[in-house]
KOLVEXDO-126849 format. One record per residue: residue number from 1; x, y, z of N, C-alpha, C in turn. Coordinates in steps of 0.2 Angstrom, whole numbers. Layout:
BEGIN
- NUM; X; Y; Z; X; Y; Z; X; Y; Z
...
***
This chain:
BEGIN
- 1; -89; -40; -279; -91; -34; -274; -100; -32; -275
- 2; -103; -32; -268; -110; -31; -267; -108; -23; -268
- 3; -116; -22; -273; -117; -14; -272; -119; -12; -266
- 4; -115; -7; -263; -118; -3; -258; -121; 2; -260
- 5; -126; 5; -254; -130; 11; -254; -130; 16; -248
- 6; -129; 22; -248; -131; 25; -242; -138; 29; -242
- 7; -140; 29; -237; -148; 30; -235; -150; 34; -228
- 8; -151; 43; -232; -151; 46; -228; -158; 49; -224
- 9; -159; 49; -221; -164; 51; -214; -162; 60; -216
- 10; -169; 66; -215; -168; 70; -217; -166; 77; -211
- 11; -171; 76; -207; -171; 81; -204; -167; 79; -199
- 12; -162; 84; -193; -159; 82; -191; -151; 78; -193
- 13; -151; 76; -201; -146; 72; -201; -143; 75; -207
- 14; -148; 78; -213; -144; 81; -218; -147; 89; -216
- 15; -150; 89; -214; -154; 99; -214; -154; 98; -206
- 16; -152; 104; -204; -151; 105; -195; -160; 109; -194
- 17; -163; 105; -196; -170; 109; -194; -174; 105; -187
- 18; -171; 101; -185; -175; 97; -178; -174; 102; -173
- 19; -170; 107; -173; -172; 112; -168; -180; 115; -168
- 20; -183; 117; -175; -188; 120; -178; -192; 116; -176
- 21; -191; 110; -179; -199; 105; -177; -201; 103; -170
- 22; -194; 104; -165; -196; 104; -160; -199; 108; -158
- 23; -200; 116; -158; -203; 121; -157; -211; 121; -159
- 24; -210; 118; -165; -217; 121; -169; -222; 114; -166
- 25; -218; 109; -166; -224; 103; -162; -224; 105; -153
- 26; -221; 105; -150; -221; 107; -143; -228; 113; -142
- 27; -225; 117; -147; -231; 123; -147; -239; 120; -151
- 28; -239; 115; -152; -245; 113; -156; -247; 108; -150
- 29; -242; 103; -146; -246; 101; -139; -250; 106; -135
- 30; -246; 112; -134; -249; 118; -130; -257; 120; -131
- 31; -255; 121; -140; -263; 124; -141; -267; 120; -141
- 32; -268; 114; -142; -270; 108; -142; -272; 105; -134
- 33; -265; 106; -130; -268; 104; -123; -268; 96; -121
- 34; -261; 94; -126; -259; 89; -126; -256; 86; -119
- 35; -257; 81; -117; -254; 80; -109; -250; 74; -112
- 36; -247; 74; -117; -241; 70; -120; -232; 74; -116
- 37; -228; 70; -113; -223; 72; -109; -217; 74; -115
- 38; -214; 79; -116; -209; 78; -122; -213; 77; -130
- 39; -217; 80; -130; -221; 78; -138; -216; 77; -146
- 40; -212; 83; -143; -208; 84; -151; -203; 79; -149
- 41; -200; 73; -146; -198; 70; -144; -200; 63; -147
- 42; -207; 61; -144; -210; 57; -145; -211; 54; -150
- 43; -214; 60; -154; -213; 58; -162; -210; 60; -169
- 44; -205; 60; -165; -198; 63; -170; -199; 56; -174
- 45; -196; 53; -181; -199; 50; -184; -203; 47; -188
- 46; -209; 50; -186; -216; 48; -188; -219; 52; -192
- 47; -225; 50; -198; -225; 53; -204; -233; 57; -199
- 48; -233; 63; -203; -240; 67; -201; -244; 63; -200
- 49; -248; 57; -205; -253; 54; -205; -253; 50; -197
- 50; -248; 46; -196; -245; 42; -188; -247; 48; -184
- 51; -242; 53; -184; -246; 59; -177; -253; 60; -177
- 52; -256; 63; -183; -264; 63; -181; -268; 59; -179
- 53; -267; 52; -183; -272; 46; -181; -268; 46; -172
- 54; -261; 46; -170; -261; 44; -164; -265; 49; -157
- 55; -262; 55; -160; -264; 62; -158; -269; 66; -155
- 56; -273; 65; -161; -278; 69; -165; -283; 67; -165
- 57; -288; 67; -160; -296; 61; -160; -301; 67; -166
- 58; -299; 72; -166; -306; 74; -169; -304; 78; -175
- 59; -308; 77; -181; -306; 79; -189; -305; 87; -188
- 60; -308; 91; -183; -304; 97; -183; -298; 99; -181
- 61; -296; 95; -176; -289; 96; -173; -286; 94; -179
- 62; -286; 87; -183; -282; 87; -188; -281; 91; -193
- 63; -286; 94; -196; -286; 101; -201; -282; 107; -197
- 64; -282; 109; -192; -279; 113; -188; -274; 110; -190
- 65; -269; 106; -186; -263; 103; -187; -259; 106; -194
- 66; -262; 101; -199; -263; 101; -205; -262; 109; -208
- 67; -265; 112; -205; -265; 119; -210; -258; 122; -206
- 68; -258; 123; -198; -251; 124; -196; -246; 121; -199
- 69; -245; 116; -201; -237; 112; -201; -235; 114; -211
- 70; -242; 116; -214; -242; 117; -220; -237; 124; -220
- 71; -239; 131; -217; -240; 136; -216; -232; 136; -213
- 72; -229; 132; -210; -223; 131; -205; -218; 129; -212
- 73; -221; 124; -215; -214; 121; -220; -213; 125; -226
- 74; -220; 131; -227; -218; 134; -233; -212; 140; -231
- 75; -211; 141; -226; -207; 146; -224; -201; 147; -220
- 76; -202; 138; -217; -196; 137; -213; -187; 137; -217
- 77; -184; 137; -216; -176; 138; -218; -173; 130; -219
- 78; -169; 128; -222; -165; 122; -224; -157; 123; -223
- 79; -156; 124; -218; -149; 125; -217; -146; 118; -218
- 80; -142; 117; -222; -138; 110; -221; -131; 108; -217
- 81; -131; 105; -216; -127; 103; -210; -120; 105; -214
- 82; -114; 107; -210; -108; 105; -212; -105; 98; -216
- 83; -101; 99; -220; -98; 92; -221; -104; 87; -225
- 84; -109; 89; -225; -115; 84; -229; -115; 85; -236
- 85; -112; 91; -239; -113; 91; -248; -104; 88; -248
- 86; -97; 88; -245; -93; 84; -248; -94; 79; -245
- 87; -98; 75; -240; -99; 69; -240; -102; 66; -247
- 88; -109; 69; -249; -114; 67; -253; -108; 66; -262
- 89; -105; 71; -262; -101; 72; -268; -95; 67; -266
- 90; -92; 66; -261; -88; 59; -262; -92; 51; -264
- 91; -98; 52; -261; -102; 46; -264; -103; 45; -271
- 92; -105; 48; -274; -105; 53; -280; -99; 50; -283
- 93; -94; 50; -283; -87; 50; -286; -86; 44; -284
- 94; -87; 40; -280; -86; 33; -281; -92; 28; -282
- 95; -96; 30; -285; -101; 28; -287; -105; 24; -282
- 96; -109; 26; -279; -112; 23; -272; -117; 29; -270
- 97; -124; 24; -273; -130; 28; -273; -133; 30; -267
- 98; -135; 36; -267; -139; 38; -262; -147; 41; -261
- 99; -150; 40; -256; -157; 40; -255; -159; 44; -249
- 100; -164; 49; -251; -167; 52; -244; -171; 49; -243
- 101; -173; 45; -235; -179; 41; -234; -181; 44; -228
- 102; -187; 52; -229; -188; 56; -222; -197; 53; -221
- 103; -198; 54; -216; -206; 53; -215; -210; 59; -217
- 104; -206; 64; -219; -208; 73; -222; -215; 70; -228
- 105; -220; 74; -230; -223; 73; -237; -219; 77; -241
- 106; -220; 74; -249; -220; 75; -255; -220; 82; -257
- 107; -224; 89; -251; -224; 93; -254; -217; 97; -249
- 108; -215; 96; -245; -209; 99; -241; -204; 97; -247
- 109; -205; 92; -249; -195; 89; -251; -198; 94; -260
- 110; -204; 96; -262; -203; 99; -268; -202; 109; -266
- 111; -203; 110; -260; -199; 117; -258; -193; 114; -255
- 112; -188; 110; -254; -182; 108; -254; -179; 109; -261
- 113; -182; 105; -265; -180; 103; -270; -180; 110; -275
- 114; -187; 116; -274; -187; 121; -276; -178; 126; -275
- 115; -179; 126; -267; -174; 131; -263; -167; 128; -266
- 116; -166; 122; -264; -159; 119; -267; -159; 113; -270
- 117; -158; 115; -276; -159; 110; -282; -151; 107; -281
- 118; -146; 111; -282; -140; 108; -282; -140; 102; -277
- 119; -142; 104; -269; -144; 99; -264; -147; 93; -265
- 120; -153; 94; -269; -156; 88; -268; -155; 83; -275
- 121; -148; 85; -282; -147; 82; -287; -141; 81; -285
- 122; -140; 79; -280; -133; 73; -277; -137; 66; -274
- 123; -144; 67; -273; -147; 60; -273; -150; 56; -279
- 124; -153; 51; -278; -154; 44; -285; -162; 43; -283
- 125; -164; 45; -277; -170; 43; -277; -171; 46; -269
- 126; -179; 48; -269; -182; 49; -263; -187; 46; -260
- 127; -190; 44; -256; -194; 41; -251; -196; 47; -246
- 128; -203; 48; -247; -206; 52; -243; -213; 48; -238
- 129; -215; 50; -233; -220; 46; -231; -227; 45; -234
- 130; -227; 48; -240; -233; 46; -243; -231; 37; -248
- 131; -225; 36; -248; -223; 31; -251; -223; 26; -247
- 132; -224; 25; -242; -224; 21; -236; -231; 20; -233
- 133; -234; 14; -231; -240; 13; -227; -239; 13; -219
- 134; -230; 13; -218; -230; 10; -212; -223; 16; -209
- 135; -227; 19; -205; -221; 25; -200; -215; 22; -197
- 136; -209; 24; -196; -203; 22; -193; -205; 22; -186
- 137; -205; 17; -181; -198; 12; -182; -200; 5; -187
- 138; -204; 6; -192; -205; 0; -195; -201; 1; -201
- 139; -199; -6; -204; -191; -2; -209; -193; -3; -216
- 140; -199; -2; -217; -202; -2; -225; -198; 5; -228
- 141; -197; 12; -225; -196; 15; -231; -187; 14; -231
- 142; -183; 11; -225; -179; 10; -229; -177; 5; -233
- 143; -181; -2; -234; -183; -7; -235; -183; -6; -244
- 144; -188; 0; -245; -190; 3; -250; -185; 8; -253
- 145; -181; 12; -249; -175; 16; -252; -170; 10; -254
- 146; -168; 5; -251; -164; 1; -256; -164; 0; -261
- 147; -173; -2; -263; -175; -5; -269; -176; -3; -274
- 148; -176; 3; -273; -175; 11; -278; -168; 9; -283
- 149; -161; 9; -278; -159; 8; -282; -153; 1; -282
- 150; -159; -3; -281; -157; -8; -282; -150; -13; -278
- 151; -152; -12; -273; -148; -14; -265; -151; -19; -260
- 152; -146; -24; -260; -151; -27; -252; -148; -24; -247
- 153; -152; -22; -243; -154; -18; -237; -147; -20; -232
- 154; -144; -25; -232; -139; -27; -230; -133; -24; -232
- 155; -134; -22; -238; -127; -20; -240; -127; -13; -240
- 156; -133; -9; -237; -135; 0; -237; -131; 3; -227
- 157; -130; 7; -230; -128; 12; -223; -134; 16; -222
- 158; -137; 17; -218; -142; 20; -215; -138; 26; -209
- 159; -142; 31; -212; -139; 37; -207; -145; 40; -205
- 160; -145; 43; -199; -153; 43; -193; -150; 46; -187
- 161; -154; 49; -184; -154; 53; -177; -159; 52; -174
- 162; -165; 50; -175; -170; 48; -172; -172; 40; -167
- 163; -174; 40; -162; -174; 33; -160; -179; 27; -165
- 164; -184; 31; -167; -187; 28; -171; -185; 28; -178
- 165; -180; 32; -179; -176; 31; -186; -171; 25; -186
- 166; -167; 27; -179; -162; 21; -180; -165; 14; -180
- 167; -171; 13; -175; -176; 7; -173; -177; 4; -181
- 168; -178; 8; -187; -181; 7; -193; -175; 5; -198
- 169; -168; 7; -197; -162; 5; -199; -160; 0; -198
- 170; -161; -1; -192; -159; -11; -188; -164; -12; -190
- 171; -169; -13; -192; -174; -18; -193; -173; -20; -199
- 172; -171; -14; -205; -169; -15; -210; -166; -21; -214
- 173; -159; -21; -209; -153; -26; -209; -146; -22; -210
- 174; -148; -16; -210; -143; -13; -214; -138; -10; -209
- 175; -132; -9; -209; -128; -6; -205; -129; 3; -203
- 176; -130; 3; -200; -133; 9; -196; -127; 13; -195
- 177; -127; 20; -195; -123; 27; -192; -129; 31; -189
- 178; -129; 33; -182; -131; 36; -179; -128; 45; -179
- 179; -132; 48; -180; -129; 55; -180; -132; 59; -172
- 180; -125; 61; -169; -128; 63; -161; -130; 72; -162
- 181; -134; 74; -169; -137; 82; -169; -143; 82; -167
- 182; -147; 77; -165; -152; 80; -161; -154; 77; -154
- 183; -152; 71; -151; -149; 67; -145; -142; 68; -143
- 184; -143; 65; -138; -136; 65; -136; -133; 59; -136
- 185; -127; 59; -134; -123; 52; -138; -124; 44; -132
- 186; -126; 48; -126; -127; 42; -119; -134; 41; -122
- 187; -139; 43; -124; -145; 39; -127; -145; 37; -133
- 188; -141; 38; -137; -140; 34; -141; -134; 26; -142
- 189; -133; 28; -140; -128; 22; -136; -129; 17; -138
- 190; -128; 9; -141; -130; 5; -142; -135; 3; -146
- 191; -138; 6; -150; -142; 8; -154; -140; 9; -161
- 192; -136; 9; -164; -131; 8; -170; -127; 6; -170
- 193; -123; 6; -177; -116; 2; -176; -111; 5; -175
- 194; -115; 14; -175; -107; 17; -174; -111; 25; -175
- 195; -108; 30; -167; -111; 35; -170; -106; 42; -169
- 196; -109; 44; -173; -104; 51; -178; -106; 57; -174
- 197; -103; 63; -173; -106; 68; -173; -108; 73; -178
- 198; -105; 73; -184; -106; 75; -189; -104; 74; -195
- 199; -104; 75; -200; -100; 72; -207; -93; 76; -207
- 200; -92; 82; -205; -87; 85; -206; -80; 82; -204
- 201; -76; 80; -209; -71; 74; -208; -71; 66; -209
- 202; -81; 65; -208; -81; 60; -211; -81; 56; -218
- 203; -76; 52; -218; -77; 49; -228; -80; 42; -228
- 204; -81; 42; -234; -84; 37; -237; -79; 31; -236
- 205; -74; 31; -234; -68; 26; -230; -70; 22; -224
- 206; -73; 29; -221; -74; 29; -214; -81; 24; -213
- 207; -86; 25; -217; -93; 23; -220; -91; 15; -220
- 208; -87; 15; -225; -86; 6; -226; -82; 1; -223
- 209; -79; 5; -217; -74; -1; -214; -78; 0; -207
- 210; -84; 2; -205; -91; 0; -200; -90; -5; -200
- 211; -89; -9; -193; -89; -16; -194; -98; -17; -189
- 212; -100; -23; -192; -106; -24; -188; -105; -26; -183
***
């Protein structure tokens, strides 16, 4: 039997933080007078380096955004979605490796580990935005995540909530499960192999039974 692995985006999939980030980035757009409609949605799944490169042309703007982001992430809460811990524990019991593949910076993951050590201990590896050269929708983060636990991406299951994240998962060749925690089901339809509303009631058997 081929070795399977479960690869997870963080915000909006494991942690109910997307509304907080949406509010933060929309406020950034107002502060810097960006003429980008739905800015917080446009940049979802992107690394901070890509966001800065694409939307903030001056060094002064970049420094200001990073400063505000660091302040925000130092104090932001990390509410874990219902059902997540149970699902991760079941994966552990069944010997299926787990990896977080996030566009977030390493410093944020250190904050998360410091505050929720029992939660982060349920993962075998973490890929952050600093580990890749290309942001989602490029599949680099998921290809790397699979490699870290000795799996072929084609044998992995990717859990994502954003359009860019779903595209990254599909491009990696994995089986992709979309979470309707951030965007409505109608928006995600056809962009994943299966859509779920959350992890409550979702089992490892359910995951393994998803048809490609």
